C-alpha positions in Angstrom: 185.7 109.6 62.5 183.8 106.4 61.8 185.3 103.0 61.7 185.8 101.3 58.4 184.6 98.0 59.8 181.1 96.8 58.8 178.5 95.6 61.3 179.6 91.9 61.0 183.3 92.5 61.6 182.5 94.9 64.5 180.3 92.2 66.1 183.1 89.6 65.8 185.6 92.0 67.4 183.2 92.8 70.2 182.6 89.1 70.7 186.4 88.4 71.2 186.8 91.5 73.3 184.0 90.4 75.7 185.7 86.9 76.0 189.0 88.5 76.7 187.5 90.7 79.4 185.8 87.7 80.9 189.1 85.9 81.0 190.9 88.8 82.7 188.1 88.9 85.3 188.8 85.2 86.1 185.1 84.2 85.4 184.0 80.7 84.4 182.9 82.1 81.0 186.4 83.4 80.4 187.9 80.0 81.3 185.6 78.2 78.9 186.6 80.6 76.1 190.3 80.0 76.8 189.9 76.3 76.9 188.0 76.3 73.6 190.7 78.4 72.1 193.5 76.0 73.0 191.4 73.0 72.1 190.8 74.6 68.7 194.5 75.2 68.2 195.2 71.5 69.1 192.6 70.4 66.5 194.3 72.6 63.9 197.7 71.1 64.8 196.3 67.6 64.6 194.8 68.3 61.2 198.0 69.7 59.8 200.0 66.9 61.3 197.8 64.2 59.7 197.8 65.9 56.3 201.5 66.7 56.2 203.3 64.9 59.0 206.7 65.7 57.5 205.9 69.4 58.0 204.5 69.4 61.5 205.9 66.8 63.9 204.2 65.7 67.1 206.4 67.9 69.3 204.4 71.0 68.4 201.5 69.7 70.6 203.5 71.2 73.5 202.5 74.7 72.4 198.8 74.5 73.5 199.8 72.8 76.7 202.3 75.5 77.7 199.9 78.4 76.8 197.1 76.6 78.6 199.3 76.2 81.7 199.6 80.0 81.9 196.0 80.8 81.2 193.8 78.1 82.7 192.9 77.0 86.2 193.4 73.4 87.3 190.1 71.7 86.1 190.0 73.2 82.6 193.8 72.6 82.3 193.3 69.0 83.2 190.6 68.7 80.5 193.1 70.3 78.0 195.8 67.8 79.0 193.5 64.9 78.3 192.4 66.4 75.0 196.0 67.1 73.9 197.1 63.6 74.9 194.3 62.1 72.8 195.2 64.2 69.8 198.9 63.4 70.2 198.1 59.7 70.3 195.9 60.0 67.2 198.7 61.8 65.4 201.3 59.1 66.3 199.0 56.2 65.3 197.7 57.7 62.1 200.8 59.4 60.8 202.6 57.0 58.5 205.4 59.1 57.0 208.9 59.0 58.4 211.0 62.1 58.5 214.8 62.4 58.4 216.8 62.6 61.5 218.2 66.1 60.6 214.7 67.4 59.9 213.4 66.0 63.2 216.1 67.7 65.2 215.7 71.0 63.4 211.9 71.1 64.1 212.3 69.9 67.7 214.8 72.7 68.3 212.5 75.2 66.7 209.7 74.0 69.0 212.0 74.4 72.0 212.8 78.0 71.1 209.0 78.7 70.6 208.1 77.3 74.0 211.0 79.2 75.6 209.8 82.4 74.0 206.3 81.9 75.4 207.7 81.3 78.9 209.8 84.4 78.7 206.9 86.5 77.4 204.7 85.5 80.3 207.5 86.2 82.8 208.1 89.6 81.2 204.5 90.8 81.8 204.5 89.8 85.5 204.8 93.1 87.3 205.5 91.6 90.7 209.2 91.0 89.8 208.9 87.5 91.3 208.6 84.0 89.8 204.9 83.3 88.9 204.1 80.8 91.7 205.9 83.0 94.4 204.0 86.1 93.2 200.7 84.3 93.3 201.5 82.9 96.8 202.2 86.4 98.1 198.9 87.7 96.6 197.0 84.8 98.1 198.5 85.3 101.5 197.5 89.0 101.4 194.0 88.0 100.3 193.7 85.5 103.2 195.0 88.1 105.7 192.4 90.7 104.6 189.7 88.0 104.5 190.5 87.2 108.1 189.2 90.6 109.0 185.8 89.4 107.9 185.8 86.4 110.2 183.3 87.1 113.0 185.1 86.4 116.3 183.5 84.1 118.9 180.4 85.7 120.2 179.0 85.7 123.8 176.5 82.9 124.6 173.2 83.4 122.9 174.5 84.9 119.7 175.4 83.2 116.4 176.9 84.6 113.2 177.1 82.7 109.9 178.4 84.0 106.5 179.3 82.9 103.0 181.2 84.6 100.2 181.3 83.4 96.6 182.9 85.2 93.7 181.6 85.3 90.2 182.6 82.2 88.2 184.4 80.7 91.1 187.5 83.0 91.0 189.6 83.4 94.2 189.0 87.1 94.3 185.8 89.0 94.7 184.5 92.6 94.9 182.4 91.7 98.0 183.9 91.5 101.4 183.1 91.5 105.2 184.8 93.3 108.1 184.0 92.3 111.7 185.0 93.9 115.0 184.2 93.0 118.6 185.2 95.4 121.3 187.4 94.3 124.2 184.4 94.1 126.6 182.7 91.7 124.1 179.6 93.8 124.2 179.6 95.8 120.9 179.7 93.9 117.6 180.3 95.8 114.4 179.8 94.2 111.0 180.4 95.9 107.6 179.4 94.3 104.3 180.9 96.0 101.1 180.2 95.5 97.4 182.8 97.1 95.1 181.5 97.8 91.6 182.5 95.0 89.1 183.0 91.3 89.7 185.6 88.7 89.9 189.3 89.6 89.7 188.6 93.0 88.2 186.8 94.1 91.4 188.9 91.8 93.6 192.1 93.9 93.4 190.2 97.0 94.4 188.4 95.3 97.2 191.7 94.1 98.7 193.0 97.7 99.0 189.6 98.9 100.2 189.3 96.2 102.8 192.7 97.0 104.1 191.8 100.6 104.6 188.4 99.9 106.3 190.0 97.2 108.5 192.2 99.8 110.1 189.3 102.1 110.9 186.6 99.9 112.1 186.0 100.1 115.9 187.8 103.5 116.1 184.9 105.7 114.9 181.1 105.8 114.7 179.4 104.0 111.8 178.6 107.2 109.8 182.1 108.5 110.3 183.5 105.2 109.1 181.4 105.2 105.9 182.3 108.9 105.4 186.0 108.0 105.6 185.3 105.1 103.1 183.7 107.5 100.7 186.7 109.9 100.9 189.0 107.0 100.3 187.2 106.0 97.1 187.1 109.5 95.8 190.9 109.8 96.2 191.6 106.7 94.1 192.4 106.8 90.5 190.2 103.9 89.6 188.1 104.0 86.5 184.4 104.2 87.2 184.6 102.7 90.6 182.0 103.0 93.4 180.8 100.8 96.2 177.8 100.1 98.4 178.2 99.3 102.1 176.1 98.6 105.1 177.3 98.9 108.7 175.6 96.9 111.5 176.3 97.8 115.1 174.8 95.6 117.8 174.7 95.8 121.6 175.1 92.1 122.5 173.8 92.7 126.0 170.6 94.5 125.2 170.1 93.5 121.6 169.8 97.1 120.4 171.1 97.5 116.8 171.9 100.4 114.4 172.0 99.9 110.6 173.8 102.5 108.5 173.5 102.0 104.8 175.3 103.6 101.9 173.3 102.6 98.8 173.3 98.9 99.9 170.4 96.5 99.4 168.1 96.6 102.4 168.8 94.3 105.3 166.3 91.6 106.2 165.0 91.0 109.7 163.6 87.6 110.8 160.1 88.1 112.4 159.8 85.1 114.7 156.0 85.8 115.3 155.1 85.6 111.6 158.0 83.4 110.6 159.0 85.7 107.8 161.7 88.1 106.8 160.8 91.8 107.0 162.6 94.3 104.7 164.5 97.1 106.5 164.1 100.7 105.5 167.7 102.0 105.5 168.9 102.9 102.0 171.3 105.9 101.5 173.5 106.6 98.5 176.6 104.7 97.2 180.1 105.5 98.1 182.7 107.0 95.7 180.3 109.1 93.7 179.8 112.5 95.5 181.6 114.2 98.3 178.5 114.7 100.5 177.1 111.2 100.8 173.8 110.6 102.4 173.3 107.6 104.7 170.1 105.7 105.5 169.7 104.6 109.1 167.4 102.4 111.1 167.3 101.3 114.7 165.7 98.5 116.6 166.1 95.7 119.1 166.8 92.2 118.2 164.8 90.0 120.5 165.7 86.3 121.3 164.7 84.2 118.3 165.2 87.0 115.8 167.9 87.6 113.2 169.3 90.1 110.8 170.6 89.3 107.3 173.0 91.4 105.3 173.8 90.6 101.7 175.2 92.1 98.4 173.3 92.9 95.2 174.7 89.8 93.5 172.3 87.8 95.6 169.2 89.7 94.4 170.1 91.1 91.0 170.3 89.1 87.7 169.6 89.5 84.1 166.2 87.8 84.5 164.8 89.9 87.4 165.1 93.3 89.0 166.0 94.0 92.6 162.5 93.9 94.1 161.8 90.5 92.5 165.2 89.3 93.7 164.5 90.4 97.3 161.2 88.5 97.2 163.1 85.4 95.9 165.7 85.9 98.7 163.0 86.1 101.4 161.4 82.9 100.1 164.7 81.0 100.0 165.8 82.4 103.4 162.4 81.3 105.0 162.9 77.8 103.6 166.5 77.8 104.9 165.4 78.7 108.5 163.6 75.4 108.6 167.0 73.7 108.5 168.2 75.5 111.6 170.5 78.6 111.9 173.8 76.7 111.6 175.0 76.9 108.0 172.0 79.0 107.0 174.0 81.4 104.8 175.3 78.6 102.6 171.8 77.1 102.3 170.4 80.5 101.3 172.9 81.2 98.6 172.5 77.6 97.3 168.8 78.2 97.0 169.3 81.2 94.7 170.0 80.7 91.0 172.9 82.3 89.1 176.5 83.2 89.7 176.8 86.2 87.3 178.1 88.4 90.1 179.9 88.1 93.4 177.6 87.1 96.2 177.9 87.5 100.0 175.5 86.8 102.8 175.9 87.4 106.6 173.3 86.3 109.2 173.4 87.4 112.8 171.0 85.4 115.0 170.1 85.9 118.7 169.2 82.6 120.1 166.2 82.0 122.3 
């Protein structure tokens, strides 16, 4: 059965559906769309108030403020507050008609009920069963606890780790995450970098659950067994079209021997101190959450003093303007430039040197000092 909508209406519907999806993912594009929507509503209210002030009093400007408070982050909300304040002042200055006391009270009471209805509606769709700020605080605490799993513990002398994680559009949640584990003897370091399909809040909720599962397994089984368990976990989930890529790095901090086990993840980079360049690793494999029998790519080596390994997610090397190979070349160039500034803070300098924030981006660098 075909839709009765023509090409133009369908494109309009698709446009608004894309913006709504961007807002649900918490991206910057979605925040801009919501801000423009509430500013447009404010302009409409201002126009009606100026044309017929007796019909629409100034109190109705509270509606875009309340709705903006539930849908915008701090910075766009501050911009909306300034804009609404300006429009309200313009309405008060330019409106010349006086309304009766009874009419003013009736309209103000109607606005109060409208605002109350909006607040109740927002509260009704909150599935946590808690007041909004408290529910958000609990979610953020859970996120911080899981993110703590990705903090590399203090390493023995001669080793340095540096990492950065940035979500698409600046949202607090991302589909990329790290997990780190150092054994009790402080000799074996294990690092896992995971990229769950999607971006922003949409992938962030999945990554929270996935990170919790992997965090309880790391250090208790071999890298291939860990990724196999991760694959089984994803296959058991009732998530729509969800898969993940992951790479496991296991390093002997005494000898410098390392093992890379990859499940469809972008190839690691190794700093060649002789040629002062980044070499591309060979481990590839297949992604997790697609088939039962997953194939892993492996590579071994020894990290000599002065060398380093870089793990990253596809948001660092993929974009609309370039493919993965071009992105890897751009990453190698940016990372080579970043090395000149020293190894401290190198991950942040690398991600700053790469254009775009269309996807979540994560970089982890392990360096063996001379």
